[in-house]
C-alpha positions in Angstrom: 99.4 117.2 147.5 98.5 120.8 147.0 100.8 120.9 143.8 98.8 118.0 142.1 95.6 120.0 142.7 97.0 123.3 141.7 98.5 122.2 138.2 95.2 121.1 136.6 93.4 124.1 137.9 96.2 126.4 136.5 95.8 124.7 133.1 92.2 125.1 133.2 92.5 128.8 134.1 95.0 129.4 131.3 92.6 127.8 128.8 89.7 129.8 129.9 91.7 133.1 130.0 92.9 132.7 126.4 89.3 132.5 125.0 89.4 128.7 124.3 86.0 127.4 123.8 84.7 123.9 122.7 83.1 123.9 119.2 79.4 124.3 119.6 76.5 123.5 117.4 76.2 126.3 114.6 73.5 128.9 114.9 71.5 129.3 111.6 69.7 132.5 110.5 66.8 130.3 109.3 64.2 128.0 111.0 63.1 125.9 108.0 65.0 124.6 105.0 64.0 122.6 101.9 66.8 120.5 100.5 66.2 119.6 96.8 68.3 116.7 95.6 67.8 113.3 94.1 65.9 111.1 96.6 68.7 108.5 96.6 71.4 111.1 97.4 73.3 109.8 100.5 74.9 113.3 100.9 71.6 115.1 101.0 70.3 112.5 103.5 73.3 112.9 105.8 72.9 116.7 105.5 69.2 116.5 106.4 70.1 114.3 109.5 72.9 116.8 110.5 70.6 119.9 110.3 67.8 118.3 112.1 69.9 116.7 114.8 69.9 119.6 117.3 66.2 120.4 116.7 66.7 124.1 116.0 66.2 123.8 112.2 63.2 122.2 110.7 64.1 120.2 107.6 61.1 120.0 105.4 60.3 116.6 103.6 61.1 116.3 99.9 58.2 117.5 97.8 57.1 120.2 100.2 56.1 123.5 98.7 59.2 125.8 98.6 57.1 128.7 99.9 56.9 127.0 103.3 60.7 127.2 103.8 62.8 130.1 104.8 65.6 128.9 102.5 66.0 126.3 99.7 69.1 124.4 99.2 69.5 123.0 95.7 72.0 120.2 95.1 71.7 119.5 91.3 75.1 117.7 91.0 76.5 115.1 93.3 79.1 113.1 91.2 81.5 110.4 92.3 84.5 109.9 90.0 87.3 107.2 90.0 90.3 108.2 87.8 93.4 106.1 87.1 96.5 108.1 88.2 99.2 105.4 88.2 100.1 102.3 86.3 103.0 99.9 86.5 105.4 99.0 83.6 103.1 96.2 82.3 100.0 98.6 82.2 98.2 97.4 85.2 96.5 100.0 87.4 98.4 100.7 90.7 96.6 103.9 92.0 93.3 105.6 91.6 92.1 109.1 92.6 88.6 109.2 94.0 86.7 112.4 93.7 83.4 113.7 95.2 82.1 116.7 93.3 79.1 118.6 94.7 77.4 121.7 93.2 74.9 123.5 95.3 73.2 126.9 95.7 71.1 128.5 98.4 68.2 130.8 97.7 65.1 132.1 99.3 61.6 130.8 98.1 61.2 134.2 96.3 64.3 133.4 94.2 66.9 135.8 95.9 70.2 134.0 95.7 72.0 133.8 99.0 74.9 131.5 97.9 75.5 131.4 94.1 76.2 128.1 92.4 79.3 126.7 94.1 81.2 123.6 93.6 82.8 121.6 96.5 85.4 119.0 95.5 87.0 116.3 97.7 89.6 113.9 96.4 91.5 111.0 97.9 94.2 108.7 96.5 94.0 105.0 96.9 96.5 102.3 95.9 95.2 99.2 94.1 96.3 95.6 94.4 94.6 92.8 92.4 95.3 90.4 95.3 93.1 92.4 97.6 90.2 93.5 95.4 87.5 93.2 98.2 89.5 95.0 100.7 90.2 97.8 98.3 86.4 98.1 97.4 85.7 98.4 101.2 88.5 101.0 101.6 87.1 102.9 98.6 83.6 103.0 100.1 85.1 104.2 103.4 87.0 107.0 101.5 83.9 108.1 99.7 82.0 108.2 103.1 84.8 110.3 104.6 84.7 112.7 101.7 80.9 112.9 102.0 81.2 113.8 105.7 83.8 116.5 104.9 81.5 118.1 102.3 78.4 118.0 104.7 80.6 119.7 107.4 81.6 122.4 104.8 78.0 122.9 103.8 77.0 123.2 107.5 79.6 125.9 107.9 78.5 127.8 104.9 75.0 127.6 106.0 75.8 128.8 109.4 77.6 131.9 107.8 74.4 133.0 106.0 72.7 136.1 107.3 69.1 136.8 106.1 68.7 140.5 105.9 
């Protein structure tokens, strides 16, 4: 009986001793942010929700005066691409590559650049089958959503790394 109690406690002690720690919400060097992007941008909307989720960062509504924010995140380009990468002997499409390209820059309201214009690119390959067109459209939508989530997480990490000095 003592051995069953000891083994889980030993594993916990080893993890604590090696410095293992669960991922925590990021700490940002700013309290307010203004995100400028197209109103219909699903990526910008997801980023706004992610930043406002823990309540430590106030995401200002679109159209707010930039001088009220600590930082301004500009997302001028959010582009989805679908490129043919494979065809069969009769010329029918067999494989696509889906791409999500996002350009962004972070600056202060005074114009000081904190992150210069940077491009993030996510891509996924998807096979195509004429017999399952609706299923492939749903899969494509899921892949785009997955790429969008990856880009939002990358943006969150980059925003957390910023130091306002």
